[in-house]
ZAMARGU-4260 file (C-alpha; in steps of 0.2 Angstrom, whole numbers, plus 5000, padded with zeros to 4 digits):
<rodrens>
0) 5008/4925/4896 | 5022/4922/4908 | 5016/4935/4921 | 4998/4928/4919 | 5005/4911/4922
5) 5014/4917/4938 | 4999/4927/4944 | 4989/4910/4943 | 5002/4901/4953 | 5003/4913/4966
10) 4985/4914/4968 | 4984/4895/4970 | 4998/4894/4982 | 4991/4908/4992 | 4973/4899/4993
15) 4982/4884/4999 | 4992/4892/5012 | 4980/4904/5018 | 4963/4893/5018 | 4954/4897/5035
20) 4958/4884/5047 | 4944/4877/5059 | 4941/4862/5070 | 4946/4845/5068 | 4936/4834/5056
25) 4941/4817/5065 | 4933/4819/5082 | 4922/4803/5084 | 4916/4792/5098 | 4915/4797/5115
30) 4927/4812/5111 | 4912/4820/5104 | 4903/4820/5121 | 4920/4827/5128 | 4921/4841/5115
35) 4904/4847/5114 | 4891/4853/5127 | 4876/4850/5113 | 4876/4840/5097 | 4861/4842/5085
40) 4863/4831/5069 | 4849/4840/5060 | 4841/4856/5063 | 4841/4865/5081 | 4827/4876/5084
45) 4832/4887/5101 | 4826/4900/5112 | 4838/4895/5126 | 4857/4894/5129 | 4871/4883/5130
50) 4886/4885/5142 | 4899/4876/5131 | 4901/4871/5114 | 4888/4868/5100 | 4888/4859/5084
55) 4872/4859/5073 | 4872/4848/5058 | 4858/4857/5050 | 4850/4874/5053 | 4850/4885/5068
60) 4833/4892/5069 | 4822/4901/5083 | 4822/4917/5093 | 4838/4924/5101 | 4849/4912/5110
65) 4866/4911/5118 | 4881/4900/5115 | 4897/4898/5125 | 4892/4907/5140 | 4902/4899/5152
70) 4921/4902/5153 | 4927/4885/5147 | 4944/4880/5142 | 4949/4883/5124 | 4946/4867/5113
75) 4962/4857/5111 | 4955/4853/5093 | 4953/4870/5088 | 4934/4869/5089 | 4924/4886/5090
80) 4909/4889/5102 | 4896/4887/5088 | 4897/4877/5072 | 4882/4876/5060 | 4883/4867/5044
85) 4867/4875/5037 | 4860/4892/5039 | 4858/4903/5055 | 4840/4911/5055 | 4828/4919/5066
90) 4833/4931/5081 | 4850/4937/5084 | 4862/4924/5091 | 4874/4928/5105 | 4892/4923/5104
95) 4900/4924/5121 | 4918/4923/5129 | 4927/4925/5112 | 4918/4909/5107 | 4919/4912/5088
100) 4908/4903/5075 | 4909/4893/5059 | 4894/4893/5047 | 4892/4883/5031 | 4878/4893/5025
105) 4872/4911/5027 | 4870/4920/5043 | 4853/4928/5041 | 4849/4932/5059 | 4865/4941/5064
110) 4877/4938/5078 | 4881/4949/5095 | 4900/4946/5096 | 4902/4948/5115 | 4917/4948/5126
115) 4935/4945/5119 | 4939/4947/5100 | 4933/4932/5090 | 4933/4924/5073 | 4918/4921/5063
120) 4919/4912/5046 | 4904/4910/5035 | 4903/4900/5019 | 4889/4913/5012 | 4884/4930/5018
125) 4882/4937/5035 | 4870/4951/5041 | 4867/4961/5056 | 4883/4958/5064 | 4894/4969/5075
130) 4911/4967/5068 | 4921/4980/5079 | 4937/4972/5085 | 4932/4955/5078 | 4937/4945/5062
135) 4922/4941/5051 | 4926/4931/5035 | 4911/4927/5023 | 4910/4920/5005 | 4921/4905/5010
140) 4912/4892/5001 | 4916/4901/4984 | 4934/4905/4988 | 4939/4891/4997 | 4934/4873/4990
145) 4939/4864/5007 | 4928/4875/5018 | 4911/4867/5014 | 4919/4850/5011 | 4927/4849/5028
150) 4911/4855/5036 | 4901/4841/5028 | 4915/4828/5031 | 4915/4833/5049 | 4895/4832/5050
155) 4895/4815/5042 | 4907/4808/5054 | 4899/4815/5069 | 4882/4808/5063 | 4889/4791/5059
160) 4900/4789/5074 | 4887/4795/5087 | 4874/4782/5079 | 4887/4768/5080 | 4892/4772/5098
165) 4874/4772/5103 | 4872/4754/5095 | 4888/4748/5103 | 4883/4754/5120 | 4865/4745/5118
170) 4874/4728/5115 | 4884/4729/5132 | 4879/4717/5144 | 4872/4723/5160 | 4882/4721/5177
175) 4872/4733/5187 | 4854/4735/5194 | 4840/4748/5196 | 4829/4744/5211 | 4813/4752/5212
180) 4806/4756/5230 | 4789/4765/5229 | 4791/4781/5219 | 4811/4780/5219 | 4822/4771/5207
185) 4840/4768/5214 | 4853/4764/5201 | 4867/4754/5211 | 4883/4753/5200 | 4894/4738/5201
190) 4909/4744/5190 | 4919/4731/5182 | 4939/4732/5182 | 4939/4746/5170 | 4926/4756/5181
195) 4912/4753/5169 | 4895/4750/5176 | 4880/4745/5164 | 4862/4746/5166 | 4849/4740/5154
200) 4831/4745/5157 | 4816/4751/5147 | 4807/4766/5146 | 4792/4758/5156 | 4804/4756/5170
205) 4806/4775/5170 | 4787/4777/5170 | 4784/4768/5186 | 4795/4781/5196 | 4796/4799/5200
210) 4813/4801/5208 | 4830/4795/5203 | 4845/4792/5215 | 4862/4787/5209 | 4875/4776/5219
215) 4890/4776/5208 | 4901/4767/5220 | 4917/4774/5211 | 4912/4770/5194 | 4922/4780/5181
220) 4908/4777/5169 | 4889/4772/5171 | 4880/4767/5155 | 4861/4768/5156 | 4854/4759/5141
225) 4835/4764/5139 | 4824/4753/5126 | 4808/4762/5119 | 4804/4773/5104 | 4793/4786/5112
230) 4800/4793/5128 | 4796/4806/5141 | 4808/4810/5154 | 4801/4818/5169 | 4809/4811/5185
235) 4817/4822/5198 | 4835/4819/5204 | 4838/4816/5222 | 4851/4828/5228 | 4851/4837/5212
240) 4859/4833/5194 | 4876/4834/5205 | 4888/4833/5188 | 4881/4817/5184 | 4885/4821/5165
245) 4903/4818/5169 | 4901/4800/5172 | 4884/4795/5167 | 4879/4791/5149 | 4860/4789/5146
250) 4859/4780/5130 | 4843/4780/5119 | 4846/4769/5105 | 4828/4766/5098 | 4822/4783/5103
255) 4813/4793/5089 | 4804/4805/5100 | 4811/4811/5117 | 4804/4824/5129 | 4813/4830/5144
260) 4802/4841/5156 | 4813/4841/5172 | 4830/4846/5176 | 4841/4831/5169 | 4857/4824/5177
265) 4869/4815/5164 | 4875/4815/5147 | 4862/4810/5134 | 4865/4799/5118 | 4849/4800/5107
270) 4855/4802/5089 | 4840/4795/5080 | 4828/4806/5091 | 4818/4821/5088 | 4819/4830/5105
275) 4811/4843/5115 | 4818/4850/5131 | 4809/4861/5143 | 4822/4862/5158 | 4840/4861/5159
280) 4852/4846/5156 | 4868/4844/5165 | 4880/4835/5154 | 4883/4832/5136 | 4870/4829/5124
285) 4867/4822/5106 | 4850/4823/5098 | 4844/4820/5080 | 4835/4836/5080 | 4830/4848/5094
290) 4817/4861/5100 | 4827/4868/5114 | 4817/4877/5128 | 4829/4872/5142 | 4847/4877/5145
295) 4863/4866/5142 | 4874/4866/5157 | 4892/4861/5157 | 4899/4846/5166 | 4901/4837/5149
300) 4906/4819/5149 | 4923/4816/5157 | 4926/4798/5160 | 4939/4787/5152 | 4928/4776/5142
305) 4934/4777/5124 | 4928/4768/5108 | 4939/4762/5093 | 4942/4772/5078 | 4929/4772/5064
310) 4940/4761/5054 | 4958/4756/5054 | 4963/4769/5042 | 4956/4784/5050 | 4961/4792/5067
315) 4952/4801/5081 | 4957/4815/5092 | 4961/4814/5110 | 4977/4803/5109 | 4969/4788/5120
320) 4955/4784/5107 | 4966/4786/5090 | 4975/4772/5082 | 4978/4778/5064 | 4990/4790/5056
325) 4985/4807/5052 | 4984/4811/5034 | 4979/4829/5026 | 4962/4835/5024 | 4955/4831/5007
330) 4952/4850/5005 | 4970/4854/5008 | 4975/4841/4996 | 4964/4849/4983 | 4972/4866/4986
335) 4989/4859/4986 | 4986/4850/4970 | 4980/4866/4962 | 4996/4874/4967 | 5007/4860/4959
340) 4997/4861/4943 | 4999/4879/4942 | 5017/4877/4945 | 5019/4863/4931 | 5009/4874/4919
345) 5021/4889/4922 | 5036/4878/4919 | 5029/4871/4903 | 5024/4889/4898 | 5041/4897/4902
350) 5051/4903/4887 | 5066/4892/4883 | 5083/4900/4884 | 5090/4904/4867
</rodrens>
């Protein structure tokens, strides 16, 4: 019995120490736009590619698609190139540049793991994947109670935080104007002392024009709030998209249906929208769900606009936007508790000295 007790203790402690680590669960607010090129709160059905990192809160479906195809800096938060809370289905997905992946469910489609060695962590089973020099761990939902819990916690925070951010931005008072001359709409920024310019327009305003011009006038962040529930974005950007996503946030707080048919410049915040893209977006993007037939290009949001933490007791990553004290992840507390419980059990069962 003593040997068995020690074995249980050892197993619990090993589980606590060796639990697979992946990205932070407390990224919130505008840090989400900085971290990921594409965030889909629900299901993503893709036949295209994402240059930067991708987060999918539901299932990843569709034909063969490509992730992390650009050589971007490694995440300071430890985020992999692809995170999927649900299952990965359909055609084989290509993970590039040592991106790595975390999948909460099953990988039914398979992965092509291209470039440098990478790590794939899967809650369920994985099929049709070339392991070679890579590290592939599966069955983690059963072996590690924290694995699924952390993913679900991360997904929940991202969903609530992006919806709160969209609402908060929509309440900002406009300080800049859209002027329409013929077929061209010109956004002229008049940033405040913090470098923030705010435009409040409607979907009907965009329907009046076919071309968009931005004069940022040194604005660090230009926020374009667009009202309307069903919106089609089919305007051309004069001078091209021109890395507008690094400084411009298009906010669609009311949109439930969003269609993009032309190349689009600027980061997009539409957490309640079922979206369909037919051309590329240069910037970050958050959608409720997405059918992706257009590429996502890097040039993610890089402005200094920050939002406060979700609550006084929680913290966000990125330093400037955090105000709380770091606490251990709930899953790690569970594992640590299991180790302590095993230690107490062993000590109580240990034979007393004669």
